[in-house]
TORLUMLO-322458 format. One record per atom (N, C-alpha, C, O, CB): residue in three letters; y negated, z, x. Coordinates in pm, whole numbers, plus 50000, padded with zeros to 5 digits. Each point is the difference from the previous one (the first is absolute). Glycine has a CB too. Layout:
residues N
ALAYZX;...
end
This chain:
residues 261
MET404527665771833;MET498554999050017;MET499315010349912;MET500305001149881;MET499894974250173;THR498885032350003;THR499325010549926;THR498884994149915;THR499154992650050;THR501405024050130;SER499464986749692;SER498964994949911;SER498715007950020;SER500035012050026;SER501724980749807;ARG497135000450155;ARG498715006450017;ARG499194998549873;ARG500114990049929;ARG499945005550318;THR499155014449727;THR499134999649883;THR498555001050045;THR499695006150102;THR502115004249755;VAL497334983750065;VAL498575000450029;VAL499395011949929;VAL500195001749880;VAL499724973250149;ALA499365033350043;ALA499395011949942;ALA498904996249901;ALA499284990350020;ALA501255022650188;LEU499374995049686;LEU498964997749900;LEU498695006250047;LEU500005009850074;LEU501734989949744;PRO497164994650138;PRO498715006450030;PRO499955014149937;PRO500435001849886;PRO498434975550123;ARG500645032350064;ARG500035013849952;ARG499205001949872;ARG500335008649918;ARG499954998750316;TRP498664984849749;TRP499175002049881;TRP500744996749871;TRP499595004549893;TRP498424990450247;LEU503084997249869;LEU500764996549879;LEU500655012249937;LEU500255000349879;LEU500164977150217;TYR499885032849986;TYR500685011749947;TYR499135008049904;TYR500515007249915;TYR500824993650294;VAL497354998149805;VAL499105007649913;VAL500064995049855;VAL500285007949910;VAL498214996350287;PRO501254982849777;PRO500134995349862;PRO501445000849949;PRO500235001749880;PRO497834983250160;ALA502925013750051;ALA501395001349957;ALA500275014149950;ALA500675001849897;ALA500024980650269;ALA498805027549905;ALA500185014049958;ALA499275002649869;ALA500515007149913;ALA499714999950326;LEU498594987449746;LEU499255001749875;LEU500744993749882;LEU500045005649891;LEU497824994550239;GLY502734988249895;GLY500774993549894;GLY501225008149961;GLY500315001449882;GLY498904976650200;GLY501495027550019;GLY501155008449971;GLY499615012549923;GLY500705004149907;GLY500384987350298;ALA497805014749833;ALA499535011949929;ALA499614996649856;ALA500235007949908;ALA498975001850309;PHE500214978549765;PHE499584995949866;PHE501204998649907;PHE499895002749880;PHE498154985450219;VAL503115007849955;VAL501224998549920;VAL500705013449981;VAL500485003049891;VAL499764973650194;LEU499835031550021;LEU500815012149997;LEU499305011849932;LEU500665007949932;LEU500414984250276;LEU497625009349809;LEU499325011649946;LEU500145001449847;LEU500245011149952;LEU498164986950237;PRO501464991249734;PRO500215001349855;PRO501425004749965;PRO500185007549904;PRO498134974650063;LEU502685013650111;LEU501375004449975;LEU500155014850031;LEU500655007449926;LEU500204969550126;VAL498545027450058;VAL500035014250035;VAL499305008349893;VAL500485010649961;VAL499554983550284;ALA498835000949707;ALA499275007149896;ALA500845001349873;ALA499975010349933;ALA497874981250162;MET502914998149873;MET500865000649882;MET501105010350018;MET500335007349906;MET499184968750046;VAL501085024650167;VAL501065009750026;VAL499485014349985;VAL500725008849952;VAL500374974850204;THR497655018649886;THR499455013549989;THR499765004349856;THR499855011949973;THR499094984650248;ARG501034993949688;ARG499765003249858;ARG501275001549919;ARG499955002749880;ARG497924985150139;VAL503295010450045;VAL501275001049928;VAL500295014549965;VAL499865008950084;VAL500994970850035;ASP499555022549758;ASP500415013449955;ASP501475001850038;ASP500894997149920;ASP497425002949887;TRP501925005050316;TRP501365000850052;TRP500875009749921;TRP501214998349993;TRP497904996150231;SER500285015849717;SER500785009849924;SER500664993849877;SER501095004049959;SER497375013850122;GLY500884972449862;GLY500574993449881;GLY500364985750023;GLY500194992449905;GLY498485022649959;PHE501444980950265;PHE500244986050035;PHE501304994849938;PHE500044989049946;PHE498715014750268;GLY502315004449796;GLY501294995549947;GLY499954997249852;GLY500534989949953;GLY500585023350222;ASP498254996049749;ASP499904998049855;ASP499144988049966;ASP500274992849904;ASP500025031750063;LEU498664973350112;LEU499084989049971;LEU500664986450017;LEU499744990849923;LEU498385023750149;ILE502744984150028;ILE500604986850026;ILE501354998149931;ILE500614989450011;ILE498215010550208;THR501645010549710;THR501294998849930;THR499835000849849;THR500995001449927;THR500145008650271;SER497644989249754;SER499804999849855;SER500594987249943;SER500274990550072;SER497635023349950;ASP502314986249846;ASP500604988249936;ASP499174987450024;ASP500554989550032;ASP500435025449794;SER497704986350159;SER499144988350018;SER500014995250144;SER499974987950025;SER498595020249788;ALA501485001250284;ALA500014996350141;ALA501314993150037;ALA499994989850069;ALA498485029449983;ARG502654986349901;ARG501304993950031;ARG500134986449936;ARG500524990750062;ARG500485032049957;ASP498544976249856;ASP500054986949933;ASP499164989750075;ASP500424988550017;ASP499925023149763;ALA498474992650264;ALA499104990650069;ALA500584995650134;ALA499954988250035;ALA498095022649853;LEU502524998750187;LEU500564996650130;LEU501224990949985;LEU500124990050072;LEU499065031950020;TRP501714981449816;TRP501204991949979;TRP499624986149951;TRP500594990150044;TRP500725030649904;LEU497714978449962;LEU499564987049950;LEU499394991950114;LEU500254988050010;LEU499345021949762;SER499614996550313;SER499384992950111;SER501054994450095;SER499894988550043;SER498125026449938;LEU502984993050052;LEU501044995550092;LEU500814988549941;LEU500314990450069;LEU499815032650027;ARG500214978249774;ARG500804989449935;ARG499224986949992;ARG500524989450036;ARG500685028149832;THR497574983450084;THR499224987749982;THR499634993950134;THR499974987850014;THR499135021249770;ALA500614999450317;ALA499674994750132;ALA501214992850060;ALA499844989650065;ALA498495028949969;ALA502864987049945;ALA501214993550049;ALA500224986649930;ALA500334990050065;ALA500675032549984;CYS498814977249819;CYS500174987449924;CYS498984989650043;CYS500334988350018;CYS500575024749788;SER497854991250210;SER498974990550039;SER500244994850142;SER499684988550030;SER498705023249819;THR502184996750239;THR500314995550135;THR501084989349999;THR499924990250073;THR499445032350016;VAL501654979549826;VAL501054989849986;VAL499394986849951;VAL500334989450052;VAL501385028649898;LEU497394982749952;LEU499344988049951;LEU499164993550109;LEU499974987850012;LEU500005022049757;CYS499364998450310;CYS499194994750109;CYS500864992450100;CYS499604989550050;CYS498785029449921;VAL502814986450057;VAL500914993350094;VAL500504986849940;VAL500014989750068;VAL500685032650027;VAL499724978249778;VAL500554988149934;VAL498954988949993;VAL500314988350022;VAL501245026349844;LEU497224989050102;LEU498934990049986;LEU499294997350132;LEU499594988750028;LEU500115018449735;GLY500155003350318;GLY499184998950120;GLY500654992650115;GLY499314993250075;GLY499675027549857;VAL502344980450083;VAL500684993050109;VAL499844984849986;VAL499614993550097;VAL502065025449920;PRO498614975349867;PRO499764985649987;PRO498524996250017;PRO499704989750060;PRO502265009349787;MET497135009450102;MET498584996950014;MET499585000050147;MET499284991150045;MET500295018949730;ALA500895000150300;ALA499675000750142;ALA500584988250076;ALA499354994450089;ALA500575030649895;ALA501314971149981;ALA500644988650067;ALA499224987149975;ALA499804992050092;ALA502435019349886;VAL497344986749899;VAL499234987949967;VAL498675000050076;VAL499604989650054;VAL501485009549718;LEU498245012250232;LEU498715000750068;LEU500144998250152;LEU499154993950064;LEU500035021249754;ALA501924990250238;ALA500184999550145;ALA500554986750048;ALA499714995650111;ALA500645028749885;ARG500454969249920;ARG500714988050047;ARG499484987149937;ARG500504989250033;ARG501495025150000;THR497044986649878;THR499474988049936;THR498634996750058;THR499145008850012;THR502144996449776;ASP498534982550248;ASP498734995650057;ASP499494988249919;ASP500074988550042;ASP500605019450189;VAL498814995349653;VAL499464989649912;VAL498555003449966;VAL499555011350019;VAL502764984049885;ARG497014995150048;ARG498605001849965;ARG499885009849882;ARG500704998749900;ARG498764977950182;GLY499665032949932;GLY499785009749893;GLY500805012850014;GLY499845009149919;GLY499674971949936;ILE501355019950248;ILE500825012050014;ILE499135012250032;ILE500365011349966;ILE501574974550113;GLY496925012049986;GLY499085011050028;GLY499445005949872;GLY499835012249990;GLY499604977350228;LEU500275001949685;LEU499495004849872;LEU501085007849926;LEU499725010449940;LEU498724970050048;VAL502795014650019;VAL501125007149937;VAL500175013950061;VAL500225009749929;VAL500914968350024;ARG498765022850179;ARG500135012850068;ARG498895009649955;ARG500265011849978;ARG500794976750221;SER497765006549787;SER498875008449955;SER500255005549861;SER499705011649974;SER498754974950167;LEU502105005349770;LEU500285004549864;LEU501135010349998;LEU499955009649923;LEU499284968149992;VAL501785020250170;VAL501125009450006;VAL499525013750048;VAL500475010349952;VAL501114970750093;LEU497485019050050;LEU499525012650058;LEU498835005949922;LEU499465010350039;LEU501304981550182;LEU498845001849671;LEU498845004549922;LEU500105014649954;LEU499005007150005;LEU500714969449921;PRO501465028250028;PRO500095014149957;PRO499675010150110;PRO499775011749970;PRO501944981049868;LEU498275002950287;LEU499635009250108;LEU498525003649995;LEU499625010950045;LEU502194979350094;VAL497375000949809;VAL498555002050008;VAL499345003049867;VAL498895005349998;VAL501144979650195;ILE500615011949695;ILE499385003149871;ILE500325014449962;ILE501075005050035;ILE499114970749894;PRO498935031050000;PRO500255013849959;PRO501265001049913;PRO500254991049919;PRO497265013750091;PRO503295005950006;PRO501215001449919;PRO499734999749850;PRO500834995049923;PRO500145018250262;VAL497894992149772;VAL499684999849857;VAL499894985549951;VAL500434996949889;VAL498365025250132;VAL500644969350061;VAL499904985849964;VAL501404994049989;VAL500274991849911;VAL497485006450205;SER503145005749973;SER501394995349992;SER500635004449869;SER500704992249935;SER499505008750315;GLY499555011649710;GLY500545005049874;GLY499464992549880;GLY500744997049907;GLY499505025150199;ILE498474974949896;ILE499404992449890;ILE500594986049993;ILE500284994949892;ILE497605018350133;ALA502314980550092;ALA500594986650003;ALA501415000149941;ALA500374991249923;ALA498265003450281;LEU502165015549833;LEU501365001149946;LEU499975002749850;LEU500814994549925;LEU500015014050297;LEU498254999849735;LEU499895003349857;LEU499674987849916;LEU500544998149891;LEU498735024950171;TYR499824968749991;TYR499624988049925;TYR500974988450020;TYR499804989149947;TYR497845018250074;THR503424995350055;THR501074990150013;THR501225004049918;THR500564991749928;THR498615002650300;PHE501245018549783;PHE501235004549937;PHE499775009749884;PHE500965004049934;PHE500144992850284;GLY497655007049756;GLY499725008749886;GLY500184992649869;GLY500194987849997;GLY498225025150143;ARG501544994549750;ARG500254993849870;ARG499044988749969;ARG500384990249936;ARG500485031449985;ARG497914979550124;ARG499014989649977;ARG499774991550124;ARG499014992750010;ARG499915021949819;GLY501994986550266;GLY499864992750124;GLY500504985849993;GLY500454995249895;GLY499755026250221;LEU499724971949998;LEU500384985950008;LEU501454997749957;LEU500294990449929;LEU498065006750255;LEU502545011749860;LEU501424998949964;LEU500435010649900;LEU501155000549958;LEU499284989850267;GLY498635018349739;GLY500345011349914;GLY500574996249866;GLY500975006049955;GLY497265006150158;HIS501184977849820;HIS500464996049868;HIS501434994950007;HIS500845003349915;HIS496814991150018;THR502634997450168;THR501364994750016;THR501005011250023;THR501085000149941;THR497984978650153;LEU500595030849990;LEU500885011350026;LEU500195008549876;LEU501095005149974;LEU498174995050264;ASP499665001449684;ASP500085008049878;ASP500944993649898;ASP500765006949933;ASP496905001250107;VAL502304978549951;VAL500904992849909;VAL501455002150042;VAL500895001049916;VAL497334981850040;LEU502025017950175;LEU501355002150052;LEU500425014749995;LEU501115003550038;LEU498554976850110;GLY499435028149805;GLY500325014349991;GLY499925007350133;GLY500615010650016;GLY500824983849794;ILE497844999950284;ILE499875006050132;ILE498625006450013;ILE498984993349986;ILE502624989750113;GLU498385029949928;GLU498755007250021;GLU499895003850146;GLU500905006250056;GLU499125002649707;VAL498874987450299;VAL499855002350144;VAL498955010550030;VAL500275009950069;VAL500414966649971;ALA498115021549907;ALA498915009250030;ALA500335014249954;ALA500625002049895;ALA497744979050085;PHE501215028850100;PHE500175014249970;PHE501475004149990;PHE500385008549920;PHE497444990949961;THR502994994350202;THR501415003650013;THR500315002250149;THR499174997250087;THR501454989649702;THR500585018150239;THR500405001750139;THR500064986650072;THR499714999250119;THR501605021249817;ALA499064969149992;ALA500004986550060;ALA498604996150046;ALA499844993350102;ALA502095000249750;ALA497075010750073;ALA498624997150039;ALA499645007050131;ALA499264994650082;ALA500135002649676;VAL501145014850261;VAL499775007250126;VAL500564992050117;VAL499334998050101;VAL500765024249777;VAL501144973150106;VAL500654992250106;VAL499234987150027;VAL499824996250116;VAL502415013549818;MET497324983749961;MET499264987650017;MET498685002350071;MET499614992350088;MET501464998849706;ALA498225019650169;ALA498735003150065;ALA500215003150148;ALA499244995450085;ALA499865013449696;GLN501924999150248;GLN500295003350139;GLN500394987650079;GLN499594998450115;GLN501125024549814;THR500094968550012;THR500414987850069;THR498814991050028;THR499914994050108;THR502325007649781;PHE496884997450015;PHE498834991150013;PHE499145004050120;PHE499554991450076;PHE500465005049676;VAL499765016650266;VAL499135004450109;VAL500745001550132;VAL499385000050106;VAL499225011749726;SER502744989650164;SER500785002450122;SER500554987350063;SER500254999650121;SER500345022449786;LEU499604967650013;LEU500614987750049;LEU499314994250123;LEU500684995750093;LEU500024999849674;PRO497965004150237;PRO499354994250118;PRO500325007450130;PRO500014993850106;PRO498184998849744;PHE502085020550144;PHE500325007450121;PHE501294994950062;PHE500104998550122;PHE498735021649785;LEU502174977350009;LEU501264994850053;LEU499834985650048;LEU500534996350104;LEU500745018949742;VAL498004976850078;VAL499834985950035;VAL499304998550134;VAL500444992350085;VAL499485001849672;ILE498995013150262;ILE499224998550123;ILE500765005350120;ILE499884994650110;ILE498015007249757;SER502895008850113;SER500795005650109;SER501124990550040;SER500224997750119;SER499255025449802;LEU501234971449981;LEU501124991150028;LEU499544986550052;LEU500644994150087;LEU500675017649737;GLU497584983350122;GLU499484987250050;GLU499635001150147;GLU500284990950078;GLU498875003549692;GLY500225016750268;GLY499655002150140;GLY501245000650088;GLY500004994650110;GLY497965017549817;ALA503094994650023;ALA501255000850078;ALA500624986250017;ALA500524996950107;ALA499865026349807;MET499584968549981;MET500594986650009;MET499224991250097;MET500594992350075;MET500235009849691;ARG497874999050232;ARG499194991950092;ARG500235004450145;ARG500044991750091;ARG498235005049728;THR501875016450202;THR500255005150134;THR501364995750051;THR500154996650117;THR498385022949834;ALA502484980649961;ALA501364996150040;ALA500104985350035;ALA500844996150081;ALA500045021949774;GLY498264973750084;GLY500064985750026;GLY501204993449933;GLY500715006249921;GLY498114997850295;GLN501424983349817;GLN501074992349937;GLN501044994950099;GLN500814991449967;GLN497575002149858;ARG501595011850296;ARG500904994950103;ARG501465001049959;ARG500744990150005;ARG497575016550166;TYR502115005449788;TYR501425001949966;TYR500354992949869;TYR501134995649982;TYR498845026550138;GLU499084976949792;GLU500254992949875;GLU500254985350026;GLU500874993849939;GLU497695022749939;VAL500674977850214;VAL500174985850036;VAL501374997850063;VAL500674990149971;VAL496845007550062;VAL502905011650054;VAL501314998850064;VAL501115000449895;VAL500934991950004;VAL498165018950205;ALA500804998749698;ALA501035001249896;ALA500044987449914;ALA501094995249966;ALA498615029750032;ALA499144969849968;ALA499974987749919;ALA500584988250077;ALA500684991549942;ALA497315017249937;THR501754990950251;THR500534989150082;THR501535000550005;THR500664989650008;THR497255010750130;LEU502645011849855;LEU501465001650004;LEU500634997449864;LEU501225001249985;LEU498515015450200;GLY499464980049715;GLY500554996049871;GLY499915010549891;GLY500554997849891;GLY500934987950236;ALA497875025549897;ALA499895010449897;ALA499064995549890;ALA498964993950026;ALA501485023850145;ALA499924985249704;ALA499174996749886;ALA498765009049998;ALA500035010950056;ALA502004981549814;PRO496885003050067;PRO498785008249996;PRO500235014249948;PRO499445009650054;PRO499304969449912;SER502065022349930;SER500275013449946;SER500755008650101;SER499745011950013;SER500324978549756;THR500885003550303;THR500755007250103;THR499085004350114;THR500105011250050;THR501974975849890;VAL497045004050101;VAL499055003250107;VAL499135011849958;VAL499755009150079;VAL500254966849998;PHE499535023849800;PHE499115010649952;PHE500755013449993;PHE499475010450039;PHE499214972649830;ARG502555016550081;ARG500785012349981;ARG500555005650130;ARG499995012150021;ARG500604979849755;ARG499884999250312;ARG500715004650121;ARG499115000850124;ARG500345006850097;ARG501704983149807;VAL496825003350093;VAL499154999750119;VAL498625006249973;VAL499595009350069;VAL501614970150007;THR498105015349823;THR498635004449976;THR499925014849961;THR499275007750062;THR500174969049867;LEU501335027149969;LEU499925013949953;LEU500395010350106;LEU499295009950015;LEU501214981549758;PRO500595006650302;PRO500305009750107;PRO498895001250104;PRO499745010850052;PRO502664984249913;LEU496934993850066;LEU498935000250100;LEU498815008249954;LEU499365006850080;LEU501394970949997;VAL498955021749793;VAL498795006749949;VAL500345012849924;VAL499165005449928;VAL499724972450057;LEU502345027150032;LEU500415012049925;LEU499095012050024;LEU499665006949904;LEU502684984750110;PRO497245011450111;PRO499075011250018;PRO498704998449921;PRO499505009649942;PRO501474993650283;GLY498494984449773;GLY498794997549922;GLY500245001549852;GLY499135004749927;GLY500104980150251;LEU501955011049776;LEU500355001449859;LEU500115014749961;LEU499495004249896;LEU501714973850113;LEU499485029950074;LEU500145014249972;LEU498645007050000;LEU499725008349914;LEU502574991350188;SER496884996949995;SER498675005850008;SER499184996449877;SER499335008549942;SER500784990550308;GLY499934988449710;GLY499274995849882;GLY500495006749873;GLY499215003449913;GLY500394975050199;ALA501735023449878;ALA500565006649882;ALA499565014649993;ALA499705005049892;ALA502274979650117;VAL497995022150105;VAL499565013950002;VAL498535001049964;VAL499605009049925;VAL502124996250249;LEU497474985849877;LEU498585000049966;LEU499804997249851;LEU499135005949936;LEU500324986550297;ALA501354998549712;ALA499914997149857;ALA500385012349918;ALA499375003049898;ALA501164972750146;PHE500505031450000;PHE500425012249931;PHE498895010450005;PHE499715006649900;PHE502694988750158;ALA496985006350059;ALA498925009750014;ALA498824996549911;ALA499405008749936;ALA501334995750299;ARG498934982849760;ARG498864995749915;ARG500335002149854;ARG499145004249922;ARG500194978750249;SER501915014449790;SER500415002149861;SER499965014849965;SER499585003749890;SER501884975950122;LEU498975028850080;LEU500045014449975;LEU498605005649977;LEU499825009249920;LEU502244992450220;GLY496954992849928;GLY498645005249987;GLY499134992549901;GLY498825003249986;GLY501405004150244;GLU500334982949701;GLU499214991949908;GLU499485008349882;GLU500735008149942;GLU500634971850124;PHE497375018149900;PHE499385007449890;PHE499234991049903;PHE500304999649881;PHE499535020050272;GLY499174973249898;GLY499084992849913;GLY500654989749910;GLY499785000049879;GLY498565003650294;ALA502474987549885;ALA500664989649920;ALA500995006149903;ALA500164995149888;ALA499564988750300;THR500955027049854;THR501025006349915;THR499385006549878;THR500474997849888;THR500935006050313;ILE497555004249818;ILE499425007049886;ILE499304990349905;ILE499895002849880;ILE499825017550264;THR499824968449908;THR499354990049915;THR501004992149919;THR499784997249882;THR498385001350283;PHE502954997749896;PHE500994991549936;PHE501115007849931;PHE500584995349902;PHE498904987550268;ALA500835029249881;ALA501145007549947;ALA499635012949930;ALA500785005149920;ALA500544985050261;GLY497505015449848;GLY499615012649936;GLY500515012250074;GLY500344999350118;GLY499654988849666;SER500065023250146;SER500365012750065;SER500915008449913;SER499725011749976;SER498104987850145;LEU503264994649831;LEU500955007249915;LEU501015007450087;LEU500664993950084;LEU499054988949733;GLN500415030350163;GLN500895008150083;GLN501444995149989;GLN500534998049890;GLN497955021750082;GLY502154978550143;GLY501394995650004;GLY500194985249981;GLY501104994850023;GLY499485027249893;THR498384971050043;THR500104985649974;THR499134991850092;THR500454990350061;THR500075014949704;THR498204998750246;THR499084992450086;THR499165008850092;THR499304994950087;THR500624988049735;ALA500145030250159;ALA499195009150083;ALA500665002350135;ALA500805009350016;ALA498325002049776;THR500554980450304;THR500535001650135;THR499305011750069;THR499095006149943;THR501424969250070;LEU499915027950107;LEU499455011550070;LEU498494998950023;LEU499305009949977;LEU502914993050131;PRO497254985849938;PRO498544999150015;PRO499275002149868;PRO498945006449998;PRO501424978050192;ILE500185010349701;ILE499365001949870;ILE500085014649957;ILE499045005549946;ILE501534970949990;GLN500575030150089;GLN500165014049965;GLN499035008750079;GLN499465009749948;GLN502954986049998;ILE497375000850180;ILE499035007350081;ILE498604998849939;ILE499265009849993;ILE502134986250214;TYR498284992049749;TYR498684997749937;TYR499855008249872;TYR498945005749975;TYR501024971250122;LEU501105023749824;LEU499955007749875;LEU499935014950028;LEU499265007349933;LEU502024974649951;GLU499495022850213;GLU500025014350032;GLU498685004650060;GLU499655011849990;GLU502814986850045;ARG496824992450027;ARG498735003750064;ARG499015006049900;ARG499165008150037;ARG501214973750132;VAL499745014249707;VAL499105004949896;VAL500515013049940;VAL499225009349977;VAL500094967249973;THR501985024350023;THR500575011649931;THR500525010850094;THR499945011849966;THR500654972849850;ASP499935011650301;ASP500595009750092;ASP499794995250143;ASP500874993450057;ASP500875013549770;PRO497104996450233;PRO499694995350136;PRO501035004450104;PRO500274992550094;PRO497345008149843;ASP502965011350048;ASP501015004650096;ASP501234990949999;ASP500554996850105;ASP498655026849865;ALA501224972249911;ALA501134990849989;ALA499664986450060;ALA500854993650063;ALA499925018449730;ALA497984983650188;ALA499594987250056;ALA500065000250152;ALA500444990350062;ALA498095005849739;VAL501025015050260;VAL500025001150146;VAL501445000550049;VAL500344993650100;VAL497445018549897;ALA503074995649935;ALA501415001150041;ALA500704986649993;ALA500734996350092;ALA499305027449827;LEU499764969049973;LEU500634986849986;LEU499434990050099;LEU500724991250048;LEU499675013649710;SER498334996650274;SER499404991350102;SER500675002150134;SER500254990450074;SER497575010249803;LEU502475012050155;LEU500675002950126;LEU501404993950003;LEU500444994950103;LEU498245026449916;VAL502024979349868;VAL501324993849992;VAL499904985150026;VAL500814994450073;VAL499945023149762;LEU498264976050105;LEU499834985650018;LEU499654996750145;LEU500454989850053;LEU498805008149709;VAL499955010550302;VAL499654997950141;VAL501245001050087;VAL500204991950090;VAL497505017349869;VAL503145000850016;VAL501235001850078;VAL500904987849985;VAL500564995150099;VAL499295029949873;VAL500314970149905;VAL500834988249977;VAL499404987950073;VAL500734991950058;VAL500005017249718;ALA497954989750220;ALA499344988850067;ALA500225000550151;ALA500234989750064;ALA498065009749754;VAL501645012650239;VAL500235001550144;VAL501424995850036;VAL500224993250101;VAL498115025549908;LEU502634985349909;LEU501384996150025;LEU500174984849992;LEU500714994150081;LEU500065028049826;VAL498574971849995;VAL500104985449985;VAL499374992950120;VAL500554990250049;VAL499405012449700;ILE498905002450297;ILE499354994050116;ILE500885001250123;ILE500074990950082;ILE497685014549821;GLY502935006050109;GLY500925001950112;GLY501134990049997;GLY500374994650105;GLY499065029349897;VAL501114973449880;VAL501064990049986;VAL499474986150034;VAL500684992150066;VAL500445022049758;ALA497654982950130;ALA499414986950029;ALA499794998250149;ALA500234989250053;ALA498645011149724;ARG500695010250291;ARG499804999250145;ARG501324997650073;ARG500064992350096;ARG497975022949883;THR503024991449973;THR501324998150061;THR500474985649982;THR500574994050091;THR499975030249865;GLY499224970449922;GLY500394986249973;GLY499264990050088;GLY500594990150044;GLY499905016549724;ARG498234995950259;ARG499234990950083;ARG500435000450146;ARG499964989950070;ARG498145013149773;SER502325008950201;SER500385001350140;SER501444995950027;SER500434999550115;SER497915018749903;ALA502424978849874;ALA501394995950018;ALA500054986650072;ALA499114991649981;ALA501575020949812;PRO500364985250290;PRO500104987450073;PRO500264988449906;PRO500104988650045;PRO500735023650154;
end
C-alpha cells in the first residue's frame, strides 16, 4: 500500500525559511571572521588543547553520571502513578528552565566550603568547589533532565505490554527491567545520553560559577572561548568554530540514535 502525505500550506515555508536563516546566518558570519592562516596555531595552543581535552573528559564523566542516575529516575517517573509524581517531575526538570548561573550558585551554596554540606566535606578533607569534580557536577546538574525527559518519553511510548508478559511468565522485576525494558527503550537512552553529552560540552554558566576558570583544571572550552574573547578575539572565533563542529557531530549522532529501530 502506497503511503500518502498531506501537503503543507505554502505560507508555512516563509517563516520556516526565516527561522532557518536566523540560525544559520550568525554561524556563517562567524566562519567569515576566522583567521584561516593562523587557524591551526590558534586551536592547538596549550590553553586550547587543555580546554578541549578537559571538556571532552568532563562531558564524558557527566554523561556516565546522567545515565547512572537518570535511568532509574526516568523509570520511576514513567512507571509510577502516585499522587505528587507530577510535582516530582517538575522538580527534576527544573534545571531546564532556571538560568545556568543560578544552578551554579545553588551548587556552590550546597557543596562549597560555606555551603550546606561544605563543612562536613571539609572535615572529611574533601574539596569540591573550584575543582574538576565541580565541573562534572555542574555539567551533570544541567544535563540530567535532558536524559530523563528523553528516556521517560521512550518508556511511555513503549508501554508495558511486554513487561507484563515477562512478569506473568515469572521473571523478577529486576530481570524484566534489564532484559525487557532497557532493550525496548535503548534508542531513547542513546539519544538522551548524546543530548546530555552535548549539553555538558556546551555548559558555561553553572561551571564558571561553581568551578571557576583555572586552566587545565576547570577552564572548559566554552570558558576558554569567553576568556579569549577579551585577550585574543581570533582565538575565540577559532575555538568557537571547533565547538560548533563538535556540536554538529553530536547532533548527527543523536539523530541517528532517534531514527534507530
